C-alpha positions, -999 to 999 in steps of 0.1 A, spaced: 0 0 0 13 34 -9 22 59 18 -3 85 5 -32 60 8 -22 51 43 -20 88 53 -54 96 38 -69 65 54 -56 77 88 -70 112 81 -104 97 71 -106 77 103 -96 106 125 -120 129 106 -148 105 111 -143 104 148 -140 142 150 -172 145 129 -191 122 154 -177 143 182 -187 176 165 -223 163 160 -226 157 198 -211 191 207 -233 213 229 -222 248 238 -235 265 270 -244 297 252 -254 302 216 -245 335 200 -250 323 164 -284 315 149 -271 283 133 -252 273 165 -215 267 173 -214 232 159 -222 239 123 -187 250 114 -169 219 129 -195 196 113 -190 212 79 -152 212 82 -149 176 94 -174 164 68 -154 179 40 -121 167 53 -135 132 59 -151 130 25 -120 143 7 -98 118 26 -121 89 18 -120 98 -19 -82 101 -19 -80 67 -2 -102 47 -25 -97 65 -59 -84 43 -87 -47 41 -92 -50 52 -128 -61 87 -117 -28 97 -103 9 93 -109 30 78 -81 52 104 -64 86 95 -50 88 113 -17 125 106 -11 123 97 25 157 101 41 169 100 77 176 138 74 140 145 62 125 123 88 145 140 115 132 174 104 97 161 103 100 148 139 115 181 150 87 200 133 61 178 150 79 183 184 80 221 179 42 222 172 35 200 202 56 222 224 37 252 210 4 236 220 17 228 255 32 262 263 5 283 245 -13 292 277 17 296 299 38 318 275 10 335 257 1 337 221 28 362 210 58 345 226 47 310 218 41 318 182 74 337 179 93 307 193 75 282 171 80 304 140 117 306 147 120 268 153 102 259 121 121 286 101 154 272 113 143 237 103 139 251 67 174 265 69 163 301 71 186 330 81 182 340 118 174 378 114 147 374 87 132 345 107 130 365 139 116 396 121 90 375 103 81 357 135 77 389 154 55 405 127 35 373 123 28 369 160 19 405 168 -2 410 136 -20 377 141 -27 385 178 -41 419 168 -62 403 141 -77 378 165 -80 400 195 -92 433 180 -108 425 146 -123 390 152 -128 396 190 -113 362 199 -94 365 232 -60 349 232 -38 343 262 -12 370 269 11 348 291 40 369 303 24 402 291 -9 396 310 
């Protein structure tokens, strides 16, 4: 079995479980006429349907892609997954701006970026995204050290 079929199969199974979870979601308050569970149901439905299609589609509909798995690439993928996990763990403690800045720097260095542009991009990304969520979309994010 090809690696892309295994990955899309895993995504389909996870998407199905999350779709079932989203259908049973009940929020204590409803500020939207449709309700808070419509977006997760729509999103998980589309992801699950797409993953199922990609898993069972006929082999003649795509050309095999050689991904070139090497130890170096797998090491970078593990470090990227580790940095995203640490981002999720320290998100509340450090706050959105600091956690996003550190995660951006870590992922930028994994892609062999230069330090100064990575730090500047991470700083602009974290501050602008915080402003967008907090002020424009009115979604409160943790401030961590700044709160």
